[in-house]
C-alpha positions, 0 to 999 in steps of 0.5 A: 766243766758241767755241774755233774762232771763227778761226785766231788763235794765241792763242785759248784751248783747246788749252793753256789751263785755268781759272785757269792759263795765259794767252796771254802771250809778249812781254807788250806785243806779245801783248796789243796783238795780242790786243786786235784778236782775238775774245778782246779782251773777256777781254784788256780785262778783264786790262788793267784789272787790276794786273800784278805780275810777268812771268817769261819763261824760254827755254833758259838765258835768264830775264827778270823784270819787276816792276810795282806798288809792292809785289810780292804773294805768289801768294795775293794775285793770279792766276798765269797761264802759257803755253808759247809756242815755246821760252819759258814766260811767267808772269804774276802779276796781281791784282784780276782774275777771268778767265773764258776767252772771256768776252763781255758779251752783251745779248739783247733779247727774250731771254725769247722763243722764239728769244731764250731758246734763244740765252741757253741757248747763251751761258750754257752757254758761260760768257758774261755775259748780260743779257736785256731783255724786256717779256714781251709775248711772252716768258716768265720760264719760258723763262729761269728756270734762269738767274735765280739765276746770277751771270753772268745779269741780267734787266731787265724793260723795253721798248725803246720806253723810251730810258732802259730801253734805255740801262740795258740796253745798258751795257757790252754787247760783243755785242748780239743784237737779237731784240725785235720783234712777231712776229705778221705778221697784226697789221699788217693791223689795227694797223700802228702796232704794227709801227712802234713795236715794230720800228722805234722799238725798233731806233732806241732801241737803236742810239742807246744803242749809239752813246753807250756805244760798248763794243759790238763788233757788233749781230746783228739777226734779220730776216726772209725777208719783206723780199724780198716776193714774190721772183721768184727762188727760192731767193732770194739775199741780193743779190736786189732790189729788196726790196718787202715786202708786209706792214708786218712785212716793211717795218719789218724792212727799215727796221730793216736800213737803220737798222743799216746807216746807223748802222754807217757813220755811227757806227762800229758793226758789224752782222750781219743774219740773214734768217730763214725760218719758225722752229719748235720748243719755246717758240714762241708763234705759227705754223701748227704750234701753231695746228693743234695747238690747233685739233685739240685743240678739235675732232679731226674738223675743221681749218680752214686759212687760204688754199687750202693751197698756200702753200709755205715753208721751216721751220727747227728752232730748234737749227739756227738757234741753231747758225747764229747762233753760227757767224755771230757768231763769224765776224763778230767775227773779220773786219773787215766793217762789215755782213754779211747771211746768209739762214738757212733749210732747203734745202727747203719744205713746203705748209700742207696737208702741215703739216696732215697731219703734225700730224694724224699726230703727234696720231694722228688719222685722218679729219680734215676739212681745211676750206680757207678759200680765202684772199685774193689768190690763196689767201693766208692773209691780206693780206700773206702771202707765198705762196711762200718759199725762201731761198738759203743758199749763203753760209751753207753756205760758212761750214760750217753744215749744218742737221740737219733739213729742213722736214718733219722740223722741222715733225714734231719741233715737232708731236711736242713740242707734242702732249706739252704740256698748257698749249696 
């Protein structure tokens, strides 16, 4: 992952430059130690190569070790060196291409809203990325800048297909499981969709990871709706009991339980991130986009589901990607089998205020806000959690800080949506 993932002394960054230094001191001991660190994927790659020569020089002492039947010239291999204390270690290796901090990453749902932004981050950090997506909610346009990159692979496939899932998971070292049906309201009319797209898909993925065993961790994007109507706000990760009021929240909670069970039964490791409402470019659902589309059709009237007092936390996509990257780094450098973090902004905003912000960004005045009144005490739909605010104290202790509060995130999203002509 990134250079600041942990304090391990052999992390690349300070003394490393591409195709030059590699962290090798006493080669047997150092490689053994590195195998347990966050740079293990890179070291595993090296161990599959042929070590032809190791020189260790310190003071007047020099030691040379030769490996292989024939020592090649430097042009036949890659030469790596590293200054460690008073010693200089040099290693000539062949049949290996090294990218520093290399990880083989799988992103399920990687052509979607959150997934594509995560792909951007990992590709820019020079990782090897595979995306599997059935394109039911995602779009190739979200990842088109990477389609011809040699480090990127796209598989059009559905996790409900065990064979496609097995193929996508091959050799994956870090798995980000984002594929799901994101529409909460569909559960009221067809709960089977959430069962298949969330629970069955997650089960198939875990089965594939159990068999191939290369994955160091699975990172799962869960949801604040697993808490149901929490009586404690802000709601901490250890709040209970969790009583979801939607099939979306129930299946996401079921996915969490599956991951926890597989982690303890099959030696997997799982990081669960319970997300607030995420907004930003490429989003396909949500209240901000809904309001922009409605006001384009009729700039004088906006119908708002519920009574307008629904109040929730909204987090901008860039802040979320920072949180995912940070927590994944931290998780890889620790020994915990399961960790759970809430991810959200420190405040919340009402639906009525969101309507005002969208109208302002569209330069509209005298808009008639028409509230439907909603169901079950002013909710927008059955299963809608009316008030949500997550406690992020645990995540803040890791050094994460969101740049935008809820209103700012909503306004920035509306501003970007107003400029789009394809809504």
